[in-house]
OpenMM code with the backbone's topology and positions (N, CA, C; nanometers):
from openmm import Vec3, app, unit

residues = "MET THR THR GLU GLU ARG PHE GLU ARG ILE GLU GLN PHE THR ALA GLY ILE ALA GLU GLU ARG ARG LYS ASP ARG GLN GLU TYR LYS GLU LEU TRP ARG ASP THR GLN ARG GLN ILE HIS GLU LEU ALA LEU GLU THR ARG LEU ARG PHE ASP GLN ILE ALA ASP ARG PHE ASP GLN VAL ALA ASN ARG LEU ASP ALA THR ALA GLU GLN ILE ASP LYS LEU ALA THR GLU SER ARG ALA GLN ASN LYS GLU LEU GLY GLU ARG ILE GLU GLY LEU VAL SER GLY ILE GLY LYS ILE LEU SER LYS ASN GLU GLU ALA".split()
positions = [
    Vec3(13.0345, 3.5728, 3.8600),
    Vec3(13.1340, 3.6204, 3.9520),
    Vec3(13.2275, 3.5028, 3.9834),
    Vec3(13.3520, 3.5302, 3.9736),
    Vec3(13.4508, 3.4251, 3.9958),
    Vec3(13.4793, 3.4113, 4.1450),
    Vec3(13.5452, 3.3063, 4.1798),
    Vec3(13.5815, 3.2815, 4.3194),
    Vec3(13.6734, 3.3912, 4.3701),
    Vec3(13.7646, 3.4333, 4.2881),
    Vec3(13.8563, 3.5387, 4.3286),
    Vec3(13.7803, 3.6696, 4.3538),
    Vec3(13.6850, 3.7027, 4.2710),
    Vec3(13.6037, 3.8233, 4.2900),
    Vec3(13.5235, 3.8124, 4.4192),
    Vec3(13.4739, 3.6912, 4.4441),
    Vec3(13.3990, 3.6709, 4.5694),
    Vec3(13.4909, 3.6924, 4.6898),
    Vec3(13.6117, 3.6393, 4.6848),
    Vec3(13.7063, 3.6585, 4.7944),
    Vec3(13.7391, 3.8060, 4.8135),
    Vec3(13.7590, 3.8765, 4.7045),
    Vec3(13.7857, 4.0204, 4.7135),
    Vec3(13.6686, 4.0927, 4.7782),
    Vec3(13.5517, 4.0540, 4.7355),
    Vec3(13.4308, 4.1176, 4.7910),
    Vec3(13.4189, 4.0868, 4.9402),
    Vec3(13.4460, 3.9617, 4.9771),
    Vec3(13.4416, 3.9247, 5.1193),
    Vec3(13.5477, 4.0020, 5.1963),
    Vec3(13.6673, 4.0166, 5.1401),
    Vec3(13.7736, 4.0933, 5.2063),
    Vec3(13.7344, 4.2390, 5.2230),
    Vec3(13.6724, 4.2964, 5.1220),
    Vec3(13.6261, 4.4357, 5.1318),
    Vec3(13.5187, 4.4473, 5.2392),
    Vec3(13.4267, 4.3524, 5.2371),
    Vec3(13.3184, 4.3529, 5.3353),
    Vec3(13.3759, 4.3378, 5.4766),
    Vec3(13.4693, 4.2434, 5.4925),
    Vec3(13.5334, 4.2202, 5.6222),
    Vec3(13.6119, 4.3439, 5.6647),
    Vec3(13.6813, 4.4063, 5.5713),
    Vec3(13.7567, 4.5286, 5.6028),
    Vec3(13.6619, 4.6402, 5.6452),
    Vec3(13.5459, 4.6479, 5.5802),
    Vec3(13.4458, 4.7489, 5.6179),
    Vec3(13.3931, 4.7252, 5.7573),
    Vec3(13.3658, 4.5980, 5.7880),
    Vec3(13.3179, 4.5641, 5.9238),
    Vec3(13.4265, 4.5961, 6.0264),
    Vec3(13.5509, 4.5614, 5.9951),
    Vec3(13.6613, 4.5898, 6.0877),
    Vec3(13.6758, 4.7402, 6.1101),
    Vec3(13.6606, 4.8181, 6.0055),
    Vec3(13.6710, 4.9637, 6.0184),
    Vec3(13.5559, 5.0182, 6.1052),
    Vec3(13.4360, 4.9652, 6.0839),
    Vec3(13.3218, 5.0077, 6.1668),
    Vec3(13.3455, 4.9722, 6.3128),
    Vec3(13.3985, 4.8534, 6.3406),
    Vec3(13.4275, 4.8114, 6.4779),
    Vec3(13.5327, 4.9025, 6.5405),
    Vec3(13.6346, 4.9384, 6.4619),
    Vec3(13.7378, 5.0280, 6.5127),
    Vec3(13.6773, 5.1627, 6.5495),
    Vec3(13.5913, 5.2152, 6.4596),
    Vec3(13.5243, 5.3427, 6.4870),
    Vec3(13.4349, 5.3309, 6.6099),
    Vec3(13.3608, 5.2204, 6.6210),
    Vec3(13.2746, 5.1980, 6.7370),
    Vec3(13.3553, 5.1938, 6.8668),
    Vec3(13.4691, 5.1211, 6.8643),
    Vec3(13.5540, 5.1148, 6.9839),
    Vec3(13.6049, 5.2525, 7.0221),
    Vec3(13.6446, 5.3289, 6.9226),
    Vec3(13.6934, 5.4649, 6.9493),
    Vec3(13.5819, 5.5501, 7.0103),
    Vec3(13.4621, 5.5379, 6.9545),
    Vec3(13.3477, 5.6137, 7.0059),
    Vec3(13.3149, 5.5703, 7.1485),
    Vec3(13.3178, 5.4397, 7.1760),
    Vec3(13.2908, 5.3908, 7.3113),
    Vec3(13.3949, 5.4416, 7.4100),
    Vec3(13.5225, 5.4449, 7.3669),
    Vec3(13.6279, 5.4973, 7.4541),
    Vec3(13.6029, 5.6443, 7.4868),
    Vec3(13.5651, 5.7210, 7.3864),
    Vec3(13.5361, 5.8631, 7.4089),
    Vec3(13.4163, 5.8799, 7.5021),
    Vec3(13.3131, 5.8002, 7.4802),
    Vec3(13.1965, 5.8065, 7.5689),
    Vec3(13.2340, 5.7679, 7.7113),
    Vec3(13.3173, 5.6659, 7.7250),
    Vec3(13.3607, 5.6222, 7.8577),
    Vec3(13.4384, 5.7338, 7.9275),
    Vec3(13.5323, 5.7947, 7.8562),
    Vec3(13.6097, 5.9047, 7.9149),
    Vec3(13.5188, 6.0211, 7.9544),
    Vec3(13.4261, 6.0543, 7.8673),
    Vec3(13.3335, 6.1639, 7.8952),
    Vec3(13.2476, 6.1323, 8.0170),
    Vec3(13.1992, 6.0081, 8.0242),
    Vec3(13.1177, 5.9669, 8.1390),
    Vec3(13.1993, 5.9734, 8.2677),
    Vec3(13.3226, 5.9255, 8.2625),
    Vec3(13.4089, 5.9300, 8.3811),
    Vec3(13.4368, 6.0740, 8.4238),
    Vec3(13.4589, 6.1619, 8.3277),
    Vec3(13.4824, 6.3030, 8.3580),
    Vec3(13.3588, 6.3643, 8.4240),
    Vec3(13.2417, 6.3332, 8.3698),
    Vec3(13.1181, 6.3876, 8.4265),
    Vec3(13.0940, 6.3351, 8.5676),
    Vec3(13.1222, 6.2078, 8.5895),
    Vec3(13.1070, 6.1507, 8.7240),
    Vec3(13.2031, 6.2198, 8.8203),
    Vec3(13.3247, 6.2414, 8.7776),
    Vec3(13.4237, 6.3094, 8.8620),
    Vec3(13.3782, 6.4525, 8.8947),
    Vec3(13.3309, 6.5247, 8.7939),
    Vec3(13.2827, 6.6615, 8.8162),
    Vec3(13.1640, 6.6618, 8.9119),
    Vec3(13.0727, 6.5668, 8.8949),
    Vec3(12.9561, 6.5574, 8.9825),
    Vec3(12.9985, 6.5274, 9.1259),
    Vec3(13.0959, 6.4384, 9.1419),
    Vec3(13.1457, 6.4064, 9.2758),
    Vec3(13.2074, 6.5298, 9.3415),
    Vec3(13.2863, 6.6051, 9.2648),
    Vec3(13.3476, 6.7264, 9.3206),
    Vec3(13.2420, 6.8294, 9.3589),
    Vec3(13.1449, 6.8471, 9.2722),
    Vec3(13.0391, 6.9443, 9.3001),
    Vec3(12.9562, 6.9009, 9.4211),
    Vec3(12.9288, 6.7719, 9.4305),
    Vec3(12.8538, 6.7205, 9.5455),
    Vec3(12.9311, 6.7445, 9.6738),
    Vec3(13.0607, 6.7175, 9.6722),
    Vec3(13.1449, 6.7402, 9.7903),
    Vec3(13.1423, 6.8881, 9.8297),
    Vec3(13.1496, 6.9761, 9.7294),
    Vec3(13.1450, 7.1199, 9.7548),
    Vec3(13.0130, 7.1577, 9.8208),
    Vec3(12.9029, 7.1053, 9.7685),
    Vec3(12.7710, 7.1366, 9.8253),
    Vec3(12.7591, 7.0854, 9.9687),
    Vec3(12.8096, 6.9641, 9.9945),
    Vec3(12.8058, 6.9107, 10.1304),
    Vec3(12.8863, 6.9992, 10.2246),
    Vec3(13.0014, 7.0464, 10.1798),
    Vec3(13.0830, 7.1355, 10.2624),
    Vec3(13.0104, 7.2668, 10.2909),
    Vec3(12.9424, 7.3203, 10.1882),
    Vec3(12.8664, 7.4436, 10.2072),
    Vec3(12.7525, 7.4229, 10.3067),
    Vec3(12.6848, 7.3093, 10.2969),
    Vec3(12.5754, 7.2794, 10.3901),
    Vec3(12.6299, 7.2642, 10.5315),
    Vec3(12.7431, 7.1968, 10.5462),
    Vec3(12.8039, 7.1809, 10.6783),
    Vec3(12.8414, 7.3171, 10.7378),
    Vec3(12.8964, 7.4049, 10.6557),
    Vec3(12.9295, 7.5406, 10.7025),
    Vec3(12.8045, 7.6138, 10.7475),
    Vec3(12.6975, 7.6002, 10.6703),
    Vec3(12.5716, 7.6670, 10.7049),
    Vec3(12.5157, 7.6127, 10.8366),
    Vec3(12.5247, 7.4805, 10.8559),
    Vec3(12.4795, 7.4213, 10.9822),
    Vec3(12.5611, 7.4751, 11.0987),
    Vec3(12.6916, 7.4900, 11.0787),
    Vec3(12.7759, 7.5459, 11.1846),
    Vec3(12.7329, 7.6888, 11.2181),
    Vec3(12.7029, 7.7684, 11.1159),
    Vec3(12.6583, 7.9054, 11.1390),
    Vec3(12.5273, 7.9069, 11.2182),
    Vec3(12.4352, 7.8207, 11.1800),
    Vec3(12.3062, 7.8139, 11.2495),
    Vec3(12.3263, 7.7704, 11.3944),
    Vec3(12.4121, 7.6699, 11.4149),
    Vec3(12.4394, 7.6219, 11.5504),
    Vec3(12.4998, 7.7339, 11.6354),
    Vec3(12.5916, 7.8114, 11.5782),
    Vec3(12.6516, 7.9227, 11.6521),
    Vec3(12.5476, 8.0277, 11.6879),
    Vec3(12.4583, 8.0564, 11.5930),
    Vec3(12.3522, 8.1534, 11.6217),
    Vec3(12.2590, 8.1024, 11.7307),
    Vec3(12.2268, 7.9736, 11.7267),
    Vec3(12.1403, 7.9159, 11.8303),
    Vec3(12.2079, 7.9226, 11.9670),
    Vec3(12.3387, 7.8946, 11.9709),
    Vec3(12.4118, 7.9042, 12.0973),
    Vec3(12.4097, 8.0469, 12.1510),
    Vec3(12.4324, 8.1442, 12.0627),
    Vec3(12.4307, 8.2849, 12.1041),
    Vec3(12.2920, 8.3247, 12.1538),
    Vec3(12.1884, 8.2778, 12.0840),
    Vec3(12.0515, 8.3090, 12.1247),
    Vec3(12.0202, 8.2460, 12.2598),
    Vec3(12.0645, 8.1214, 12.2810),
    Vec3(12.0423, 8.0540, 12.4092),
    Vec3(12.1116, 8.1303, 12.5224),
    Vec3(12.2335, 8.1776, 12.4978),
    Vec3(12.3048, 8.2561, 12.5989),
    Vec3(12.2299, 8.3854, 12.6302),
    Vec3(12.1792, 8.4496, 12.5273),
    Vec3(12.1055, 8.5744, 12.5472),
    Vec3(11.9771, 8.5475, 12.6251),
    Vec3(11.9088, 8.4391, 12.5928),
    Vec3(11.7853, 8.4046, 12.6653),
    Vec3(11.8173, 8.3775, 12.8117),
    Vec3(11.9257, 8.3038, 12.8394),
    Vec3(11.9658, 8.2774, 12.9784),
    Vec3(11.9953, 8.4072, 13.0526),
    Vec3(12.0653, 8.4994, 12.9863),
    Vec3(12.0983, 8.6285, 13.0475),
    Vec3(11.9709, 8.7062, 13.0788),
    Vec3(11.8799, 8.7117, 12.9827),
    Vec3(11.7545, 8.7840, 13.0042),
    Vec3(11.6696, 8.7183, 13.1128),
    Vec3(11.6707, 8.5855, 13.1184),
    Vec3(11.5949, 8.5150, 13.2226),
    Vec3(11.6518, 8.5472, 13.3606),
    Vec3(11.7849, 8.5514, 13.3711),
    Vec3(11.8490, 8.5852, 13.4993),
    Vec3(11.8128, 8.7280, 13.5403),
    Vec3(11.8198, 8.8212, 13.4449),
    Vec3(11.7836, 8.9603, 13.4741),
    Vec3(11.6366, 8.9699, 13.5145),
    Vec3(11.5511, 8.8968, 13.4473),
    Vec3(11.4079, 8.8993, 13.4775),
    Vec3(11.3810, 8.8461, 13.6179),
    Vec3(11.4495, 8.7367, 13.6540),
    Vec3(11.4314, 8.6826, 13.7896),
    Vec3(11.4755, 8.7844, 13.8950),
    Vec3(11.5875, 8.8528, 13.8685),
    Vec3(11.6365, 8.9536, 13.9635),
    Vec3(11.5369, 9.0684, 13.9756),
    Vec3(11.4828, 9.1132, 13.8628),
    Vec3(11.3836, 9.2216, 13.8666),
    Vec3(11.2560, 9.1768, 13.9361),
    Vec3(11.2136, 9.0533, 13.9121),
    Vec3(11.0936, 9.0017, 13.9799),
    Vec3(11.1151, 8.9947, 14.1303),
    Vec3(11.2336, 8.9513, 14.1724),
    Vec3(11.2644, 8.9433, 14.3147),
    Vec3(11.2609, 9.0830, 14.3764),
    Vec3(11.3242, 9.1785, 14.3073),
    Vec3(11.3266, 9.3170, 14.3556),
    Vec3(11.1843, 9.3735, 14.3643),
    Vec3(11.1046, 9.3464, 14.2618),
    Vec3(10.9659, 9.3941, 14.2608),
    Vec3(10.8858, 9.3298, 14.3736),
    Vec3(10.9095, 9.2010, 14.3958),
    Vec3(10.8413, 9.1312, 14.5061),
    Vec3(10.8767, 9.1923, 14.6406),
    Vec3(11.0041, 9.2257, 14.6588),
    Vec3(11.0482, 9.2874, 14.7841),
    Vec3(10.9840, 9.4249, 14.8020),
    Vec3(10.9742, 9.5008, 14.6921),
    Vec3(10.9112, 9.6332, 14.6998),
    Vec3(10.7632, 9.6213, 14.7336),
    Vec3(10.6960, 9.5250, 14.6689),
    Vec3(10.5523, 9.5050, 14.6970),
    Vec3(10.5339, 9.4617, 14.8415),
    Vec3(10.6197, 9.3717, 14.8883),
    Vec3(10.6118, 9.3249, 15.0269),
    Vec3(10.6309, 9.4416, 15.1237),
    Vec3(10.7272, 9.5285, 15.0887),
    Vec3(10.7500, 9.6459, 15.1738),
    Vec3(10.6290, 9.7389, 15.1737),
    Vec3(10.5672, 9.7602, 15.0566),
    Vec3(10.4477, 9.8454, 15.0495),
    Vec3(10.3318, 9.7863, 15.1277),
    Vec3(10.3095, 9.6555, 15.1111),
    Vec3(10.2000, 9.5891, 15.1824),
    Vec3(10.2252, 9.5959, 15.3325),
    Vec3(10.3481, 9.5749, 15.3721),
    Vec3(10.3823, 9.5818, 15.5140),
    Vec3(10.3611, 9.7235, 15.5664),
    Vec3(10.4048, 9.8199, 15.4853),
    Vec3(10.3872, 9.9598, 15.5259),
    Vec3(10.2397, 9.9961, 15.5348),
    Vec3(10.1591, 9.9521, 15.4390),
    Vec3(10.0144, 9.9807, 15.4417),
    Vec3(9.9516, 9.9133, 15.5627),
    Vec3(9.9980, 9.7894, 15.5919),
    Vec3(9.9477, 9.7177, 15.7110),
    Vec3(9.9770, 9.7953, 15.8386),
    Vec3(10.0962, 9.8511, 15.8492),
    Vec3(10.1336, 9.9282, 15.9679),
    Vec3(10.0479, 10.0526, 15.9792),
    Vec3(10.0260, 10.1192, 15.8651),
    Vec3(9.9433, 10.2402, 15.8665),
    Vec3(9.8016, 10.2077, 15.9065),
    Vec3(9.7464, 10.1002, 15.8534),
    Vec3(9.6100, 10.0596, 15.8869),
    Vec3(9.5988, 10.0212, 16.0344),
    Vec3(9.6989, 9.9534, 16.0854),
    Vec3(9.6932, 9.9120, 16.2275),
    Vec3(9.7053, 10.0345, 16.3182),
    Vec3(9.7818, 10.1372, 16.2773),
    Vec3(9.7911, 10.2602, 16.3553),
    Vec3(9.6596, 10.3353, 16.3515),
    Vec3(9.5927, 10.3359, 16.2363),
    Vec3(9.4652, 10.4044, 16.2233),
    Vec3(9.3569, 10.3351, 16.3055),
    Vec3(9.3642, 10.2026, 16.3171),
    Vec3(9.2657, 10.1280, 16.3946),
    Vec3(9.2883, 10.1503, 16.5431),
    Vec3(9.4100, 10.1690, 16.5869),
    Vec3(9.4429, 10.1923, 16.7265),
    Vec3(9.4034, 10.3330, 16.7686),
    Vec3(9.4008, 10.4202, 16.6757),
    Vec3(9.3750, 10.5580, 16.7104),
    Vec3(9.2308, 10.5915, 16.7123),
] * unit.nanometer
topology = app.Topology()
chain = topology.addChain("A")
for resn in residues:
    res = topology.addResidue(resn, chain)
    for name in ("N", "CA", "C"):
        topology.addAtom(name, app.Element.getBySymbol(name[0]), res)
């Protein structure tokens, strides 16, 4: 093999390596773009999920507030009914006491 043939062979080999590097760079660029796109999509989807969770928490909080209001209303009504019942019982006991005291006097 002559020196010139060796140089040609080295040039071909070098050209092959350069072509492989070019292909590798192109592939890395495509992978980088794809990775960036996937990260962006994941970020958007994550933001959407966080917003949905926040909305759900707001709904739950509103339901809890409504339930607390209803419990307060029922507690107020219950206290009023208990007071009324206590007054009725007191009146009955007082009335029975009066009847018993009249029966003892007679």
